[in-house]
C-alpha positions as CSV (number, residue, x, y, z in Angstrom):
1,M,-32.3,-103.3,-109.4
2,N,-32.9,-100.9,-112.3
3,Q,-33.5,-102.1,-115.8
4,M,-30.1,-101.2,-117.1
5,T,-28.3,-103.1,-114.3
6,Q,-30.5,-106.1,-114.8
7,M,-29.8,-106.0,-118.6
8,T,-26.1,-105.7,-118.1
9,Q,-26.1,-108.7,-115.7
10,T,-28.0,-111.0,-118.0
11,S,-26.8,-109.9,-121.5
12,A,-24.5,-111.9,-123.7
13,R,-20.8,-111.1,-123.6
14,P,-19.5,-111.8,-127.2
15,P,-17.5,-113.4,-128.5
16,L,-19.5,-116.5,-127.7
17,P,-18.5,-120.2,-127.7
18,P,-17.6,-122.3,-129.6
19,F,-14.4,-120.3,-129.9
20,T,-12.2,-120.0,-132.9
21,R,-8.5,-119.0,-132.5
22,E,-9.4,-115.4,-133.4
23,T,-12.4,-115.2,-131.0
24,A,-10.4,-116.9,-128.2
25,I,-7.6,-114.3,-128.6
26,Q,-10.2,-111.5,-128.5
27,K,-11.8,-113.0,-125.3
28,V,-8.4,-113.1,-123.6
29,R,-7.5,-109.5,-124.5
30,M,-11.0,-108.3,-123.3
31,A,-10.3,-110.0,-120.0
32,E,-6.8,-108.5,-119.8
33,D,-8.2,-105.0,-120.5
34,A,-10.9,-105.4,-117.9
35,W,-8.5,-106.6,-115.2
36,N,-6.1,-103.8,-116.0
37,S,-8.9,-101.3,-115.3
38,R,-8.8,-102.5,-111.7
39,D,-12.5,-101.9,-111.5
40,P,-14.0,-104.9,-109.6
41,E,-17.6,-104.2,-110.7
42,R,-16.6,-104.0,-114.3
43,V,-14.6,-107.2,-114.1
44,S,-17.4,-109.1,-112.3
45,L,-19.8,-108.6,-115.2
46,A,-17.8,-111.0,-117.3
47,Y,-18.8,-113.8,-115.0
48,T,-22.0,-115.7,-114.4
49,E,-24.0,-114.7,-111.3
50,N,-22.9,-118.0,-109.7
51,S,-19.4,-118.2,-111.2
52,R,-17.0,-120.4,-109.2
53,W,-13.3,-119.6,-108.9
54,R,-10.1,-121.1,-107.5
55,N,-7.5,-118.4,-107.0
56,R,-4.5,-119.5,-104.9
57,A,-6.2,-120.5,-101.6
58,E,-9.4,-118.5,-102.1
59,F,-12.6,-119.9,-103.6
60,P,-15.0,-117.1,-104.4
61,V,-18.5,-118.0,-105.6
62,G,-20.7,-115.5,-107.3
63,R,-20.3,-111.9,-108.4
64,A,-20.5,-110.4,-104.9
65,E,-17.6,-112.6,-103.6
66,I,-15.6,-111.9,-106.8
67,V,-16.0,-108.1,-106.3
68,A,-14.9,-108.4,-102.6
69,F,-11.9,-110.6,-103.7
70,L,-10.8,-108.1,-106.3
71,Q,-11.2,-105.1,-103.9
72,R,-8.9,-106.9,-101.4
73,K,-6.5,-107.9,-104.2
74,W,-6.1,-104.4,-105.6
75,A,-5.9,-102.8,-102.2
76,R,-2.6,-104.7,-101.6
77,E,-1.3,-105.2,-105.2
78,L,-0.4,-101.6,-106.1
79,E,0.5,-100.4,-109.6
80,Y,-1.0,-103.7,-111.0
81,R,-0.3,-104.4,-114.7
82,L,-1.3,-107.6,-116.4
83,V,-0.5,-109.4,-119.6
84,K,-2.5,-112.5,-120.7
85,E,-1.8,-114.8,-123.6
86,L,-3.9,-117.6,-125.1
87,W,-2.5,-121.0,-124.5
88,A,-5.2,-123.3,-125.9
89,F,-9.0,-123.4,-126.6
90,V,-11.7,-125.9,-127.4
91,E,-15.5,-125.3,-127.7
92,N,-16.4,-123.3,-124.6
93,R,-13.0,-123.5,-122.8
94,I,-9.9,-121.3,-122.9
95,A,-6.6,-121.9,-121.2
96,V,-4.5,-118.8,-120.6
97,R,-1.1,-118.0,-119.2
98,F,-0.4,-114.7,-117.7
99,A,2.0,-112.5,-115.8
100,Y,1.4,-109.4,-113.8
101,E,3.6,-107.0,-111.9
102,C,2.7,-105.0,-108.8
103,R,4.3,-103.6,-105.7
104,D,3.2,-103.8,-102.0
105,A,2.8,-100.9,-99.7
106,A,6.4,-101.1,-98.6
107,G,7.6,-100.7,-102.2
108,N,8.6,-104.3,-102.9
109,W,8.0,-105.4,-106.5
110,F,6.7,-108.8,-107.6
111,R,6.0,-110.6,-110.8
112,A,3.3,-113.2,-110.6
113,H,3.2,-116.0,-113.2
114,G,0.3,-118.2,-113.7
115,N,-2.1,-120.3,-115.7
116,E,-5.9,-120.0,-115.9
117,N,-8.5,-122.5,-117.1
118,W,-11.8,-120.8,-118.1
119,E,-15.2,-122.3,-119.0
120,F,-18.0,-120.2,-120.5
121,D,-21.7,-120.5,-120.7
122,E,-23.7,-120.0,-123.9
123,R,-23.9,-116.3,-123.2
124,G,-20.1,-115.9,-123.2
125,L,-20.0,-115.4,-119.4
126,M,-17.3,-117.2,-117.5
127,Q,-18.8,-119.8,-115.2
128,L,-15.6,-121.5,-114.0
129,R,-12.1,-120.0,-113.4
130,F,-9.2,-122.0,-112.0
131,A,-6.0,-120.1,-111.5
132,S,-2.6,-121.3,-110.4
133,I,-0.2,-118.6,-109.5
134,N,3.5,-118.2,-108.4
135,D,5.0,-115.0,-107.1
136,Q,8.6,-113.9,-107.9
137,P,10.2,-111.0,-106.1
138,I,11.8,-108.6,-108.6
139,S,13.7,-105.3,-108.3
140,E,12.2,-102.1,-109.7
141,S,14.8,-102.3,-112.5
142,E,13.6,-105.7,-113.5
143,R,10.0,-104.5,-114.3
144,M,8.8,-105.1,-117.8
145,F,5.3,-103.7,-117.6
146,R,5.7,-99.9,-117.4
147,W,2.8,-98.5,-119.4
148,P,0.5,-96.0,-117.7
149,Q,-2.3,-97.5,-115.5
150,G,-5.0,-99.0,-117.7
151,P,-5.1,-101.2,-120.7
152,R,-1.8,-102.5,-122.2
153,P,-0.9,-100.5,-125.3
154,A,-1.5,-102.3,-128.5
155,D,2.3,-102.1,-129.4
156,H,3.5,-103.4,-126.0
157,P,5.1,-106.9,-126.3
158,G,3.2,-109.9,-125.1
159,L,4.5,-112.7,-122.8
160,S,6.2,-114.7,-125.6
161,D,7.9,-111.6,-127.0
162,L,9.3,-110.7,-123.6
163,G,10.6,-114.2,-123.0
164,L,8.1,-114.8,-120.1
């Protein structure tokens, strides 16, 4: 492992706990932007080396399993776009609600709604992530997330603004 990779894997990821409302919102938006990149390696660096997840019926542990999970996810969830919103926070924990839209290879669109509970270590890396997710089939005309692939534009409405 080269020095830059090692430094990236062990460096702090501000903002750090304990969170304020402002830093919790910042942490949520940073996670949203990373996931909207659809870059599994980039996303994995926000988690501890031994991070534990519950995501539907999958339970990845560690960055390598997280990367593999995300590669599978984004291979089947095409045109993925995500919006996250802070629900609550305390000390080193943040609760988030989210929705994302994607289509499958056959062109069927879905909106997934869910909640996540996050726990961070002292470096600001997520050590626990528990996600509960429900899928809703939607028509193409019901889509609400239509920005170009990548981060959600700053002026795009959030979940509450969209009535989600």
